[in-house]
SETI-507873 format. One line per field, with one value per residue (C-alpha): x, y, z. Coordinates in nm, 4 decimals, padded with zeros to 6 digits. Example, Ala and Ser with C-alpha at 12.3 -4.5 7.8 and 13.67 -1.06 7.14 Angstrom:
<sites>
px: (01.2300,01.3670)
py: (-00.4500,-00.1060)
pz: (00.7800,00.7140)
</sites>
This chain:
<sites>
px: (-05.5888,-05.5421,-05.8195,-05.9419,-05.8391,-06.0249,-06.1353,-06.0181,-05.8185,-05.9596,-05.8508,-05.8683,-05.6663,-05.3753,-05.3836,-05.3704,-05.0681,-04.8859,-04.9368,-04.8146,-04.4947,-04.4298,-04.5160,-04.2502,-03.9726,-04.0410,-04.0064,-03.6823,-03.5583,-03.6114,-03.4899,-03.1526,-03.1400,-03.1758,-02.9088,-02.6910,-02.7923,-02.9115,-03.2148,-03.1095,-03.2514,-03.0377,-03.2066,-03.0156,-02.6924,-02.8322,-02.6908,-02.3359,-02.1777,-02.2701,-02.1390,-01.8291,-01.8087,-01.8499,-01.5628,-01.3167,-01.3800,-01.2068,-00.9123,-00.8942,-00.9251,-00.6541,-00.4328,-00.4961,-00.4487,-00.1096,00.0298,-00.0317,00.0902,00.4209,00.4544,00.4556,00.6750,00.9362,00.9034,00.9776,01.2839,01.4195,01.3904,01.5386,01.8449,01.9046,01.8762,02.1470,02.3780,02.3510,02.4130,02.7099,02.8376,02.8256,02.9745,03.2933,03.3723,03.6256,03.4952,03.1382,02.9457,02.6922,02.4256,02.4865,02.4769,02.1299,02.0033,02.1035,01.9252,01.5989,01.5699,01.6058,01.3360,01.0889,01.1822,01.0782,00.7246,00.7658,00.4945,00.6887,01.0323,01.0652,01.0417,01.3481,01.6700,02.0204,02.3300,02.6763,02.9839,03.3266,03.5250,03.7399,03.6553,03.8832,04.0349,04.2749,04.5222,04.4722,04.2303,04.1035,03.8973,03.5262,03.2025,02.8859,02.5324,02.2338,01.8801,01.5715,01.2438,00.8948,00.6780,00.3291,00.1114,-00.2411,-00.4482,-00.1956,-00.0736,-00.1947,-00.0959,00.2769,00.2667,00.2157,00.5311,00.7560,00.8425,00.9393,00.7130,00.3680,00.0886,00.0000,00.3747,00.4954,00.7581,01.1115,01.3127,01.6905,01.9136,02.2984,02.5618,02.9381,03.1921,03.5531,03.6726,03.8305)
py: (-01.8339,-01.4705,-01.2323,-01.1030,-00.7697,-00.4861,-00.6850,-00.6701,-00.9413,-01.1764,-01.0524,-01.3824,-01.5555,-01.2970,-01.3034,-01.7000,-01.6889,-01.4131,-01.6254,-01.9200,-01.7286,-01.5884,-01.9517,-02.0943,-01.8203,-01.8950,-02.2556,-02.1944,-01.9526,-02.1957,-02.4912,-02.2620,-02.1791,-02.5534,-02.6224,-02.3548,-02.4867,-02.1526,-01.9135,-01.6143,-01.3090,-00.9743,-00.8036,-00.9976,-00.8138,-00.4864,-00.3238,-00.5057,-00.1957,00.0469,-00.1590,-00.2205,00.1424,00.2234,-00.0220,00.1165,00.4683,00.5455,00.3639,00.5462,00.8677,00.7719,00.6744,00.9942,01.2044,01.0666,01.1128,01.4769,01.4770,01.2985,01.4838,01.7955,01.6826,01.5850,01.9285,02.0625,01.8414,01.9477,02.3333,02.2584,02.0868,02.3417,02.6307,02.4256,02.3698,02.7541,02.8504,02.6209,02.7829,03.1296,02.9936,02.8860,03.2275,03.4574,03.6924,03.5663,03.6204,03.3311,03.6141,03.6518,03.2786,03.2637,03.5486,03.3841,03.0343,03.1990,03.4020,03.0882,02.8981,03.2124,03.2071,02.8204,02.9545,02.7421,02.8578,02.8605,03.0073,03.2256,02.9398,02.7524,02.7454,02.7720,02.6561,02.7295,02.5350,02.5372,02.2204,01.9840,01.7388,01.4605,01.4847,01.2048,01.1341,01.4888,01.7199,02.0800,02.3526,02.3121,02.4818,02.2685,02.4463,02.2737,02.3853,02.2448,02.3111,02.2545,02.0400,01.9640,01.7308,01.9054,01.5842,01.2996,01.4636,01.1954,00.9339,01.0741,01.1225,00.7427,00.6851,00.9560,00.8881,01.1134,01.4269,01.5652,01.4372,01.7690,01.8912,01.9219,01.6958,01.8613,01.8033,01.8592,01.8904,01.9348,02.0390,02.0500,02.2292,02.2734,02.6270,02.8449)
pz: (-05.3195,-05.4526,-05.4399,-05.7734,-05.8964,-05.7329,-05.4497,-05.0870,-04.9558,-04.6907,-04.3534,-04.1465,-04.4114,-04.3921,-03.9863,-04.0170,-04.2450,-04.0399,-03.7313,-03.8752,-04.0066,-03.6664,-03.4884,-03.7437,-03.6508,-03.2758,-03.3130,-03.4950,-03.2302,-02.9635,-03.1509,-03.1973,-02.8142,-02.7188,-02.9638,-02.7948,-02.4466,-02.3231,-02.3597,-02.5297,-02.3236,-02.4246,-02.1668,-01.8805,-02.0116,-02.0342,-01.7266,-01.7794,-01.9924,-01.7216,-01.4389,-01.6487,-01.6931,-01.3282,-01.2250,-01.4982,-01.5137,-01.1531,-01.2639,-01.6069,-01.4464,-01.1588,-01.4493,-01.6347,-01.3384,-01.2376,-01.5919,-01.5551,-01.2026,-01.2550,-01.5803,-01.3611,-01.1159,-01.3836,-01.5206,-01.1980,-01.1459,-01.4755,-01.3912,-01.0475,-01.2060,-01.4790,-01.2257,-01.0196,-01.2792,-01.3711,-01.0232,-01.0294,-01.3574,-01.1777,-00.8533,-01.0157,-01.1737,-00.9895,-00.7598,-00.7506,-00.4100,-00.2908,-00.3147,-00.6918,-00.7264,-00.5146,-00.7163,-01.0546,-00.9393,-00.8058,-01.1383,-01.3278,-01.0992,-01.1759,-01.5641,-01.5313,-01.3857,-01.0660,-00.8436,-00.5136,-00.6443,-00.3608,-00.1219,-00.2488,-00.0669,-00.2228,-00.0508,-00.1808,-00.0505,-00.1218,-00.1596,-00.3713,-00.6604,-00.7803,-01.1086,-01.2004,-00.9407,-00.7715,-00.6736,-00.7707,-00.5931,-00.6713,-00.5689,-00.4992,-00.5314,-00.3838,-00.4390,-00.2213,-00.3505,-00.1907,-00.4520,-00.3881,-00.6188,-00.6968,-00.6505,-00.5626,-00.2661,-00.0099,-00.1912,-00.2214,00.1589,00.1857,-00.0279,00.0970,00.4684,00.7550,00.6843,00.7882,00.6185,00.4383,00.4049,00.0554,-00.0750,-00.0846,-00.4273,-00.3723,-00.6440,-00.6329,-00.8885,-00.8482,-01.1044,-01.0698,-01.0173,-01.3088)
</sites>
C-alpha cells in the first residue's frame, strides 16, 4: 500500500519490509554456504597475506642481495682479468722490467675502481709456451686480489674452505703471452 501524496510513509511497514528482505538475503547466503560445504568467513583469512609476506620477504631480499653481490664479484673478476692481460702485454715487450708490469697492473686496478687495489699482488714469471710441435719463450703474469662480499661474506666463507672466518676471498687470475 502506497502512502498518499504529501503524507509520511508508515515507519513500521518499511521496517518490516526491510527485515524481510534482509532475512531473505541471509537465508540465500546460508543456502549457498551449505551448498559449497563450508561457511564463508572472510575474517578467518585476514592475516594470511601478512604471514605469507613475512615468510617470502626474507627470501626475496636474500635473492636480491645475492644478485648485487655476485654481480659485484663478477665485475671485480673482469677487472682482474683485464689487468692481468694488460700486464702480460707489457711483460712480453723487450726490455720491460717486472716493476713496470706491476705498476701497469696496479694502475689498471685503480682505474677499474677496485677498493683495495694496493693490496693486490703481481707476479711475473718467465717460461715457455707450446706452439705446434715446438716451444717459444713466454711471460706469465699472475694477479691475486682479496675480495670481500659486503653482506654475504659469512655465507661465502662456508663455501670457500681453508680460510679464516672473517678473511677475504682471494681471487687469482693468470695470463700467459709469447715474447715478441
